C-alpha positions as CSV (number, residue, x, y, z in Angstrom):
1,M,0.0,0.0,0.0
2,T,2.9,2.3,0.7
3,C,4.3,1.9,-2.8
4,D,0.9,2.8,-4.3
5,F,0.6,5.8,-2.1
6,Q,4.0,7.1,-3.1
7,L,3.3,6.4,-6.7
8,L,0.4,8.9,-6.5
9,H,2.9,11.7,-5.7
10,W,4.9,11.0,-8.9
11,P,4.5,13.2,-11.9
12,A,2.3,11.7,-14.6
13,E,5.3,11.2,-16.9
14,D,7.2,9.1,-14.3
15,R,4.1,7.0,-13.5
16,A,3.8,6.3,-17.3
17,S,7.5,5.3,-17.5
18,F,7.1,3.1,-14.5
19,G,4.0,1.5,-16.0
20,H,5.9,0.8,-19.3
21,F,8.8,-0.6,-17.3
22,A,6.5,-3.0,-15.4
23,A,4.8,-4.1,-18.7
24,V,8.2,-4.8,-20.3
25,M,9.4,-6.8,-17.2
26,A,6.1,-8.8,-17.3
27,E,6.8,-9.7,-20.9
28,V,10.4,-10.7,-20.1
29,Q,9.1,-12.9,-17.3
30,A,6.6,-14.5,-19.7
31,R,9.4,-15.2,-22.2
32,I,11.6,-16.8,-19.5
33,H,8.7,-19.1,-18.5
34,A,8.1,-20.0,-22.2
35,I,11.8,-20.9,-22.7
36,S,12.0,-22.8,-19.5
37,G,8.9,-24.8,-20.3
38,E,7.2,-23.8,-17.0
39,T,3.5,-23.0,-16.8
40,T,1.9,-22.2,-20.1
41,G,3.7,-20.4,-22.9
42,V,4.9,-20.8,-26.4
43,P,7.6,-23.5,-26.6
44,V,10.8,-22.2,-28.0
45,P,12.5,-24.5,-30.5
46,R,15.9,-25.7,-29.6
47,A,18.7,-26.6,-32.1
48,P,19.1,-30.3,-32.5
49,R,22.0,-32.0,-30.6
50,V,25.0,-32.6,-32.8
51,P,26.2,-36.2,-32.5
52,T,29.7,-36.8,-31.4
53,P,32.2,-38.3,-33.9
54,R,32.1,-41.6,-32.1
55,E,28.3,-41.6,-32.3
56,C,28.6,-40.8,-36.1
57,A,31.0,-43.8,-36.4
58,A,28.4,-46.1,-34.7
59,M,25.6,-44.8,-36.9
60,M,27.7,-45.4,-40.1
61,L,28.6,-48.9,-39.0
62,K,24.9,-49.7,-38.3
63,H,23.8,-48.3,-41.7
64,R,26.5,-50.3,-43.5
65,R,25.5,-53.5,-41.7
66,D,21.8,-52.8,-42.5
67,A,22.7,-52.3,-46.2
68,R,24.6,-55.7,-46.2
69,A,21.6,-57.4,-44.5
70,I,19.2,-56.0,-47.0
71,A,21.4,-57.1,-49.9
72,G,21.5,-60.7,-48.5
73,G,23.8,-62.8,-50.6
74,D,25.1,-59.7,-52.4
75,G,26.1,-58.0,-49.1
76,D,29.8,-58.3,-50.0
77,M,29.2,-55.7,-52.7
78,F,28.9,-53.1,-49.8
79,G,32.3,-54.1,-48.3
80,D,35.1,-51.7,-47.6
81,P,37.1,-53.5,-44.9
82,A,39.7,-50.8,-44.1
83,W,37.0,-48.1,-43.6
84,E,34.7,-50.4,-41.5
85,I,37.6,-51.7,-39.3
86,A,38.7,-48.1,-38.8
87,L,35.2,-47.1,-37.8
88,A,34.9,-50.0,-35.4
89,V,38.3,-49.3,-33.7
90,F,37.3,-45.6,-33.4
91,H,34.0,-46.4,-31.9
92,A,35.2,-49.1,-29.5
93,E,37.9,-46.8,-28.0
94,G,40.2,-49.8,-27.3
95,Q,37.5,-51.9,-25.4
96,E,37.1,-54.7,-28.0
97,S,39.2,-57.7,-29.1
98,D,40.3,-58.0,-32.7
99,A,37.6,-60.7,-33.3
100,A,34.8,-58.4,-31.9
101,L,36.1,-55.5,-34.0
102,L,36.1,-57.6,-37.2
103,E,32.5,-58.8,-36.4
104,T,31.5,-55.2,-35.9
105,A,33.0,-54.4,-39.2
106,G,31.1,-57.2,-40.9
107,L,34.1,-59.5,-41.4
108,S,34.7,-63.0,-40.2
109,P,37.1,-63.1,-37.3
110,T,38.7,-66.2,-38.7
111,S,39.2,-64.9,-42.3
112,P,42.6,-63.7,-43.3
113,V,41.1,-60.7,-45.0
114,G,40.5,-58.9,-41.7
115,A,44.0,-59.6,-40.5
116,R,45.5,-58.2,-43.8
117,W,43.4,-55.0,-43.4
118,I,44.4,-54.6,-39.7
119,N,48.1,-55.0,-40.7
120,L,47.6,-52.3,-43.4
121,L,45.9,-49.9,-40.8
122,L,48.9,-50.6,-38.4
123,T,51.4,-50.0,-41.2
124,R,49.8,-46.7,-42.2
125,G,49.6,-45.4,-38.7
126,W,45.9,-45.3,-38.3
127,V,45.7,-47.8,-35.5
128,E,48.2,-49.1,-32.9
129,R,48.3,-52.1,-30.6
130,R,48.9,-51.1,-27.0
131,E,50.0,-53.1,-24.0
132,D,46.5,-54.4,-23.3
133,G,46.6,-56.1,-26.8
134,H,43.7,-54.1,-28.2
135,L,43.8,-51.9,-31.2
136,H,43.5,-48.2,-30.5
137,A,43.0,-45.3,-32.9
138,T,46.1,-43.2,-33.4
139,E,46.0,-39.4,-33.3
140,K,46.3,-39.4,-37.1
141,M,43.1,-41.5,-37.4
142,V,41.2,-39.5,-34.8
143,T,42.1,-36.2,-36.6
144,I,41.0,-37.6,-40.0
145,L,37.7,-39.0,-38.7
146,N,36.9,-36.0,-36.6
147,G,37.5,-33.8,-39.6
148,Y,35.3,-36.1,-41.8
149,F,32.4,-36.2,-39.3
150,A,32.6,-32.5,-38.8
151,R,31.8,-32.1,-42.5
152,L,28.8,-34.4,-42.5
């Protein structure tokens, strides 16, 4: 009540300015509620979350496996062993055995093809075998794949 009483003693121009200020603040408060999703209000669209490079690698591996599955007996036409092994190593972050990586890449763990491609990736410096015996992505491969996924 005291605030209202003091407001009566303000000049008309000051009361109008205060009224405008109060209206603007009410609008700001309404927008904050709308953005936060509280009470009622117009939802504000948010930008979609950009997947991480490792999530991109997992998505690509899944799409490639799906294409081979759809093709059935002609699934080998979709093969690119070096790329798929590189994606599998990148996604696994050193947590998988060679056999599991080859299976993820769509190759038979007992086939000599997978071993040849792993040796090529080791020779080219894309992967390295660490003390734990697992394959790990080198800085070279991480840089290349991060650059590739950033452009998708």
